[in-house]
TIPA-899353 format. One record per residue: residue in three letters; residue number from 1; x, y, z of N, C-alpha, C in turn. Coordinates in steps of 0.05 Angstrom, whole numbers. Layout:
BEGIN
ALA  NUM  X  Y  Z  X  Y  Z  X  Y  Z
...
//
This chain:
BEGIN
UNK  1  17  -24  0  0  0  0  18  25  0
UNK  2  8  46  -12  24  71  -13  29  82  15
UNK  3  53  91  21  60  101  47  42  125  54
UNK  4  34  141  34  20  166  39  -11  162  40
UNK  5  -21  138  38  -49  134  40  -59  144  67
UNK  6  -82  156  67  -93  167  92  -97  145  113
UNK  7  -95  153  138  -96  135  161  -124  135  172
UNK  8  -136  111  174  -162  107  187  -157  101  217
UNK  9  -170  116  234  -167  112  263  -194  103  273
UNK  10  -193  80  287  -217  69  300  -213  71  330
UNK  11  -235  76  344  -234  77  374  -254  56  384
UNK  12  -243  37  400  -260  17  413  -267  28  441
UNK  13  -291  36  444  -299  54  466  -301  41  493
UNK  14  -308  15  494  -315  3  520  -304  -24  525
UNK  15  -307  -43  506  -299  -70  511  -319  -85  528
UNK  16  -315  -111  528  -334  -128  544  -328  -128  573
UNK  17  -303  -123  581  -296  -127  609  -280  -103  621
UNK  18  -277  -81  606  -264  -57  617  -285  -42  633
UNK  19  -278  -36  659  -298  -25  677  -291  4  685
UNK  20  -311  18  694  -307  45  705  -288  45  729
UNK  21  -288  23  744  -269  21  766  -240  22  757
UNK  22  -235  13  732  -209  14  721  -203  41  708
UNK  23  -223  52  695  -220  79  683  -248  91  681
UNK  24  -252  114  695  -279  126  695  -289  135  668
UNK  25  -271  136  648  -280  145  622  -294  124  606
UNK  26  -296  99  616  -309  77  601  -339  83  600
UNK  27  -351  85  576  -380  90  575  -397  66  581
UNK  28  -419  70  596  -438  49  602  -465  54  589
UNK  29  -474  79  589  -501  86  580  -499  96  551
UNK  30  -522  95  536  -522  106  509  -512  135  508
UNK  31  -520  152  527  -512  180  527  -481  182  531
UNK  32  -470  165  548  -441  165  551  -427  155  526
UNK  33  -438  136  513  -426  127  487  -427  150  467
UNK  34  -449  164  466  -451  186  447  -432  208  453
UNK  35  -428  214  479  -409  235  487  -381  227  478
UNK  36  -374  202  484  -347  193  477  -342  192  447
UNK  37  -363  183  432  -360  182  403  -356  210  392
UNK  38  -371  230  403  -368  257  394  -340  268  399
UNK  39  -329  262  422  -302  271  429  -282  257  409
UNK  40  -286  232  404  -269  218  385  -270  229  357
UNK  41  -295  235  349  -298  246  322  -283  273  319
UNK  42  -284  289  340  -270  314  340  -240  311  338
UNK  43  -230  288  346  -201  282  345  -193  269  318
UNK  44  -213  262  302  -207  250  276  -214  221  273
UNK  45  -227  209  293  -235  181  291  -258  179  270
UNK  46  -256  159  253  -277  154  233  -294  129  239
UNK  47  -283  111  256  -298  87  264  -298  84  294
UNK  48  -322  78  305  -323  70  333  -333  41  335
UNK  49  -319  26  351  -326  -2  356  -340  -3  383
UNK  50  -364  -15  384  -379  -14  408  -387  -42  418
UNK  51  -385  -44  445  -397  -66  460  -418  -52  478
UNK  52  -443  -57  474  -463  -46  492  -458  -58  520
UNK  53  -465  -42  541  -459  -50  568  -484  -54  584
UNK  54  -482  -72  604  -502  -74  625  -493  -54  646
UNK  55  -508  -31  649  -499  -10  667  -496  -19  696
UNK  56  -511  -40  704  -509  -48  731  -484  -64  738
UNK  57  -473  -78  718  -450  -95  722  -425  -84  708
UNK  58  -429  -69  687  -406  -60  671  -396  -79  650
UNK  59  -408  -103  649  -400  -122  629  -414  -117  602
UNK  60  -400  -125  581  -412  -122  555  -435  -142  551
UNK  61  -455  -134  536  -478  -152  531  -484  -150  501
UNK  62  -494  -173  491  -501  -175  462  -530  -167  457
UNK  63  -545  -160  478  -573  -154  477  -580  -135  454
UNK  64  -600  -142  438  -607  -126  415  -615  -98  422
UNK  65  -633  -94  441  -643  -67  447  -621  -50  460
UNK  66  -604  -62  476  -582  -47  487  -563  -37  465
UNK  67  -557  -54  446  -541  -45  424  -555  -25  406
UNK  68  -580  -28  402  -595  -9  386  -595  19  399
UNK  69  -598  20  425  -598  45  439  -571  59  437
UNK  70  -550  44  439  -523  56  436  -519  65  407
UNK  71  -525  48  388  -522  55  360  -537  80  353
UNK  72  -562  82  361  -578  105  353  -568  131  367
UNK  73  -558  128  392  -547  152  406  -522  162  392
UNK  74  -505  144  383  -481  151  370  -487  164  343
UNK  75  -505  151  327  -511  161  301  -526  188  301
UNK  76  -541  192  322  -555  218  325  -535  240  330
UNK  77  -515  235  346  -495  255  353  -474  258  331
UNK  78  -467  236  318  -446  235  298  -456  220  273
UNK  79  -473  232  257  -487  216  236  -468  205  215
UNK  80  -444  217  211  -426  207  191  -407  185  201
UNK  81  -407  181  227  -389  162  240  -395  133  230
UNK  82  -375  118  224  -378  90  218  -379  75  244
UNK  83  -400  59  248  -404  44  272  -399  14  267
UNK  84  -381  3  283  -374  -26  282  -385  -39  307
UNK  85  -404  -57  304  -417  -70  327  -403  -97  332
UNK  86  -397  -102  358  -385  -127  365  -405  -150  364
UNK  87  -395  -173  355  -411  -198  356  -399  -217  376
UNK  88  -382  -207  393  -368  -225  412  -386  -232  435
UNK  89  -386  -258  442  -399  -268  466  -389  -295  472
UNK  90  -384  -300  497  -374  -326  506  -397  -346  511
UNK  91  -421  -337  517  -441  -354  527  -467  -354  510
UNK  92  -471  -335  493  -496  -334  477  -493  -351  452
UNK  93  -517  -360  442  -516  -377  418  -512  -359  393
UNK  94  -508  -372  371  -501  -357  346  -524  -340  337
UNK  95  -549  -349  341  -572  -332  333  -573  -306  348
UNK  96  -567  -308  374  -567  -284  391  -544  -266  384
UNK  97  -521  -277  380  -497  -261  375  -499  -245  349
UNK  98  -513  -255  329  -514  -241  304  -538  -222  302
UNK  99  -557  -224  321  -582  -208  319  -577  -178  318
UNK  100  -559  -166  333  -555  -137  330  -546  -129  302
UNK  101  -532  -147  288  -523  -141  261  -547  -142  241
UNK  102  -562  -164  243  -584  -167  223  -607  -147  228
UNK  103  -610  -138  253  -632  -120  259  -624  -91  256
UNK  104  -600  -84  264  -591  -56  264  -578  -49  237
UNK  105  -566  -69  225  -552  -65  199  -530  -43  201
UNK  106  -511  -46  219  -490  -26  221  -471  -27  196
UNK  107  -455  -7  194  -435  -6  173  -417  -30  173
UNK  108  -407  -36  197  -388  -58  201  -394  -74  226
UNK  109  -383  -98  227  -385  -114  251  -360  -131  254
UNK  110  -354  -139  278  -332  -158  282  -339  -186  272
UNK  111  -319  -200  261  -322  -227  252  -299  -243  265
UNK  112  -306  -260  284  -286  -275  299  -279  -300  284
UNK  113  -253  -305  280  -244  -323  259  -234  -350  269
UNK  114  -234  -355  295  -226  -381  305  -235  -385  334
UNK  115  -238  -410  341  -242  -417  369  -215  -417  384
UNK  116  -216  -410  410  -190  -406  423  -194  -405  453
UNK  117  -173  -410  468  -172  -402  496  -173  -372  498
UNK  118  -187  -361  517  -189  -332  520  -188  -326  550
UNK  119  -167  -313  559  -165  -311  588  -152  -285  598
UNK  120  -149  -284  624  -134  -264  638  -111  -278  651
UNK  121  -86  -270  645  -63  -284  656  -42  -264  665
UNK  122  -23  -273  680  1  -258  687  23  -267  668
UNK  123  33  -248  652  55  -255  634  82  -256  649
UNK  124  82  -246  674  106  -248  690  109  -275  704
UNK  125  87  -286  714  88  -311  729  76  -335  715
UNK  126  61  -329  694  47  -351  680  21  -360  693
UNK  127  13  -345  714  -12  -352  728  -36  -348  710
UNK  128  -54  -368  709  -79  -365  694  -100  -356  714
UNK  129  -109  -331  711  -128  -320  730  -157  -326  723
UNK  130  -163  -327  698  -190  -331  688  -188  -340  659
UNK  131  -205  -360  652  -206  -367  623  -232  -379  616
UNK  132  -239  -376  590  -262  -389  578  -253  -399  551
UNK  133  -269  -417  540  -265  -426  512  -283  -409  495
UNK  134  -270  -393  477  -285  -375  459  -291  -391  434
UNK  135  -317  -399  431  -325  -417  410  -333  -402  384
UNK  136  -319  -408  363  -325  -397  337  -320  -418  316
UNK  137  -335  -440  316  -329  -462  297  -337  -454  269
UNK  138  -327  -469  249  -332  -463  221  -362  -461  215
UNK  139  -378  -479  227  -407  -479  220  -419  -452  229
UNK  140  -410  -441  252  -421  -416  261  -410  -393  243
UNK  141  -385  -394  236  -374  -373  219  -389  -372  192
UNK  142  -396  -394  181  -411  -394  156  -438  -382  160
UNK  143  -451  -389  182  -477  -377  189  -474  -347  191
UNK  144  -454  -337  206  -451  -308  209  -445  -295  182
UNK  145  -429  -307  165  -421  -295  140  -446  -291  122
UNK  146  -463  -310  121  -487  -308  105  -506  -286  115
UNK  147  -509  -285  141  -527  -265  154  -516  -237  149
UNK  148  -489  -234  153  -477  -208  150  -479  -198  121
UNK  149  -474  -216  102  -475  -208  74  -503  -200  66
UNK  150  -523  -214  77  -551  -209  69  -560  -181  76
UNK  151  -548  -169  97  -557  -142  106  -537  -120  97
UNK  152  -516  -128  82  -498  -108  71  -478  -96  90
UNK  153  -474  -109  113  -454  -100  132  -427  -112  124
UNK  154  -406  -97  129  -379  -106  122  -366  -120  146
UNK  155  -357  -144  144  -344  -158  166  -315  -148  169
UNK  156  -307  -144  194  -280  -139  201  -269  -165  212
UNK  157  -250  -178  199  -241  -204  207  -220  -201  229
UNK  158  -227  -210  253  -210  -207  277  -190  -230  277
UNK  159  -164  -224  273  -144  -244  272  -129  -245  298
UNK  160  -136  -264  315  -124  -268  341  -98  -284  340
UNK  161  -96  -301  320  -71  -316  315  -71  -326  286
UNK  162  -49  -337  277  -47  -344  248  -69  -363  239
UNK  163  -79  -380  256  -99  -399  247  -125  -385  238
UNK  164  -131  -362  251  -155  -347  244  -152  -337  215
UNK  165  -129  -327  208  -125  -317  181  -128  -340  161
UNK  166  -116  -363  167  -118  -386  149  -147  -395  147
UNK  167  -162  -394  169  -190  -403  168  -206  -386  147
UNK  168  -199  -361  146  -214  -343  127  -203  -345  99
UNK  169  -178  -339  95  -168  -338  67  -160  -365  56
UNK  170  -154  -384  73  -146  -410  63  -168  -430  61
UNK  171  -191  -425  75  -213  -444  75  -239  -431  67
UNK  172  -250  -414  84  -277  -404  80  -280  -387  55
UNK  173  -260  -371  49  -262  -354  25  -262  -370  -1
UNK  174  -255  -396  1  -257  -413  -22  -286  -420  -30
UNK  175  -304  -416  -11  -332  -420  -17  -343  -396  -33
UNK  176  -350  -400  -57  -357  -379  -75  -380  -362  -63
UNK  177  -375  -336  -62  -396  -317  -54  -400  -314  -25
UNK  178  -384  -327  -8  -388  -325  21  -380  -297  31
UNK  179  -358  -287  20  -348  -261  28  -345  -243  4
UNK  180  -351  -217  7  -345  -197  -13  -317  -188  -11
UNK  181  -305  -180  -33  -278  -168  -34  -281  -139  -43
UNK  182  -263  -121  -34  -240  -125  -17  -248  -131  12
UNK  183  -231  -146  25  -235  -153  53  -220  -135  72
UNK  184  -229  -134  97  -216  -118  117  -209  -135  141
UNK  185  -184  -134  149  -173  -151  171  -163  -134  194
UNK  186  -167  -144  218  -155  -131  241  -138  -151  256
UNK  187  -112  -144  259  -94  -162  274  -94  -154  303
UNK  188  -102  -173  320  -106  -168  348  -83  -180  364
UNK  189  -68  -163  378  -45  -173  392  -49  -169  423
UNK  190  -43  -191  437  -42  -189  466  -65  -202  481
UNK  191  -84  -214  467  -105  -229  481  -92  -256  491
UNK  192  -95  -262  516  -84  -287  527  -98  -311  514
UNK  193  -83  -327  500  -94  -349  484  -90  -343  455
UNK  194  -83  -319  448  -77  -311  420  -48  -302  418
UNK  195  -41  -287  397  -14  -279  392  -8  -252  406
UNK  196  17  -249  415  27  -223  424  43  -211  401
UNK  197  49  -185  405  62  -170  384  89  -182  377
UNK  198  94  -186  351  120  -195  341  122  -185  313
UNK  199  142  -169  308  145  -155  282  147  -175  259
UNK  200  164  -196  262  167  -215  240  141  -230  234
UNK  201  127  -237  255  101  -251  251  82  -232  237
UNK  202  81  -207  246  62  -188  234  67  -184  204
UNK  203  93  -181  197  100  -177  169  91  -202  152
UNK  204  95  -225  164  87  -250  150  57  -252  146
UNK  205  42  -243  166  13  -245  164  2  -225  143
UNK  206  12  -201  144  3  -180  125  10  -189  96
UNK  207  33  -203  93  41  -212  67  22  -233  54
UNK  208  5  -245  71  -13  -265  61  -40  -254  52
UNK  209  -45  -229  58  -72  -218  53  -79  -218  23
UNK  210  -104  -222  16  -112  -220  -12  -107  -192  -23
UNK  211  -102  -191  -48  -96  -165  -61  -120  -146  -57
UNK  212  -113  -121  -50  -134  -101  -47  -145  -100  -19
UNK  213  -137  -118  -1  -147  -118  26  -137  -93  42
UNK  214  -152  -85  61  -144  -65  80  -139  -79  107
UNK  215  -123  -67  124  -118  -80  150  -112  -59  171
UNK  216  -117  -67  196  -113  -50  219  -101  -67  241
UNK  217  -91  -53  262  -80  -67  285  -93  -57  310
UNK  218  -95  -74  330  -101  -65  357  -85  -83  376
UNK  219  -79  -72  399  -62  -86  418  -72  -82  447
UNK  220  -73  -104  462  -81  -103  490  -58  -95  507
UNK  221  -60  -73  520  -40  -60  537  -19  -47  518
UNK  222  -4  -28  530  15  -13  514  37  -29  502
UNK  223  45  -52  514  67  -68  504  60  -80  477
UNK  224  35  -83  471  26  -93  445  15  -70  427
UNK  225  1  -52  440  -13  -31  424  7  -11  411
UNK  226  27  -3  426  44  19  416  62  10  393
UNK  227  77  -12  395  93  -20  371  76  -28  347
UNK  228  53  -40  352  35  -47  330  26  -22  315
UNK  229  18  -2  330  10  23  318  32  36  302
UNK  230  56  37  314  79  48  299  83  34  273
UNK  231  82  8  273  87  -8  249  65  -3  228
UNK  232  40  -2  237  18  2  219  19  30  206
UNK  233  26  50  221  27  77  210  49  79  189
UNK  234  72  66  192  93  69  173  91  50  149
UNK  235  73  31  151  72  10  130  46  8  115
UNK  236  28  28  118  4  28  102  -21  16  115
UNK  237  -18  8  141  -42  -3  155  -57  19  169
UNK  238  -76  11  185  -92  30  200  -91  22  230
UNK  239  -103  39  247  -98  36  276  -124  37  291
UNK  240  -127  19  310  -148  20  330  -136  25  358
UNK  241  -147  45  372  -141  49  400  -167  49  416
UNK  242  -166  56  441  -190  57  456  -188  42  483
UNK  243  -207  49  501  -206  38  528  -212  8  529
UNK  244  -223  -3  508  -226  -32  507  -199  -46  508
UNK  245  -180  -34  495  -154  -47  492  -133  -38  512
UNK  246  -134  -13  520  -113  -2  538  -125  22  552
UNK  247  -123  23  579  -135  45  594  -115  67  599
UNK  248  -90  64  588  -69  83  594  -60  97  568
UNK  249  -45  118  572  -30  131  551  -2  119  549
UNK  250  13  125  528  40  113  526  58  119  550
UNK  251  54  141  564  72  148  587  63  134  612
UNK  252  41  118  610  32  103  633  10  116  650
UNK  253  4  141  643  -17  155  658  -45  145  648
UNK  254  -65  148  665  -92  139  658  -103  157  637
UNK  255  -113  145  615  -125  161  594  -152  173  603
UNK  256  -157  197  595  -183  210  602  -206  197  586
UNK  257  -200  185  564  -220  172  548  -206  161  523
UNK  258  -221  146  507  -210  136  482  -200  159  464
UNK  259  -214  181  465  -207  205  449  -179  214  454
UNK  260  -170  212  479  -143  222  486  -121  204  474
UNK  261  -127  179  472  -108  161  460  -103  166  430
UNK  262  -123  177  417  -121  183  389  -99  204  384
UNK  263  -94  221  403  -76  243  399  -48  234  393
UNK  264  -38  213  407  -11  204  401  -9  189  375
UNK  265  -31  176  366  -32  164  340  -30  186  318
UNK  266  -43  208  322  -42  230  303  -14  241  301
UNK  267  1  241  323  29  250  322  45  232  304
UNK  268  41  206  307  55  186  291  48  191  261
UNK  269  23  195  256  14  198  228  26  224  216
UNK  270  28  244  232  40  269  222  69  265  215
UNK  271  84  251  232  112  245  226  115  228  201
UNK  272  97  209  197  98  191  174  86  204  149
UNK  273  75  227  151  64  240  127  38  228  118
UNK  274  22  218  137  -4  206  130  -26  222  143
UNK  275  -41  237  127  -64  252  138  -85  232  149
UNK  276  -101  242  168  -122  226  180  -146  226  162
UNK  277  -157  202  157  -180  200  139  -206  209  153
UNK  278  -222  224  139  -248  232  149  -267  208  148
UNK  279  -291  211  160  -310  189  159  -317  182  130
UNK  280  -321  202  113  -328  197  85  -305  184  71
UNK  281  -280  192  76  -257  180  63  -253  152  72
UNK  282  -257  147  98  -254  119  108  -275  101  96
UNK  283  -299  111  93  -320  96  81  -313  87  52
UNK  284  -301  106  37  -292  100  10  -269  80  10
UNK  285  -250  84  27  -226  67  28  -234  38  36
UNK  286  -254  35  52  -263  8  61  -285  -4  43
UNK  287  -292  11  23  -313  2  4  -339  -4  19
UNK  288  -347  14  36  -371  11  52  -395  22  36
UNK  289  -418  9  38  -442  20  25  -452  45  41
UNK  290  -466  62  27  -479  84  41  -501  74  59
UNK  291  -506  88  81  -529  81  99  -546  106  102
UNK  292  -572  101  102  -591  124  105  -593  131  134
//
């Protein structure tokens, strides 16, 4: 990709398990999501990734009406913003997980590409603090792909490890008509059970993408987020930041919100000579359909 291509910045506003107790800037209510989206838009963000929250517990929920309320609040405040709705859930069935996509018809949605261990661990001691099996078998992925395509939403393929990339480009994309091209991939670094940041691995993964694909990176905690963002900015990729992935700024201080994290990415983009893409420009770059 050309070095000078504009940079798309996505902000993941909440996450499924990031709580206000960790960072008060995490949005729980639709109004808080709209406030944070507006601040992010002012900083140049063109995509917001949302996990609707249960305000009483702070955990992410896949509930249709909760997602609809957040989506409508964000679009009312920021009508040009591209909204990417999460389909992640550890315990809901596939019909429930895809319902916010088929009913709300957002611009984009996450598409999880492999089953995996998914946990909270200590990388210093190796202690496993919490884990679940994140189920995304092929039969479910095919089900999601057909539902997503039917409503015109663009899937963002979440690559947690190399197997996920092979599942999509080496297997499922061989089924004629299952996915539209060009495709968009997000390389996720730092989820326990998936891959951590490694430059050589990243270069190898990007080198396998189908021609014309776009790609982005996100990293859990600064040790993954910061080098991944640097690499993406200088090599033609795009960047996701936000309180879902990291509650801190690069200097270790608590971020005031996802919007504040965007500021250091903009500095990188300026040094690299990559202007920040507007919502309309990002929509064109990602080959997204117009939404009324």
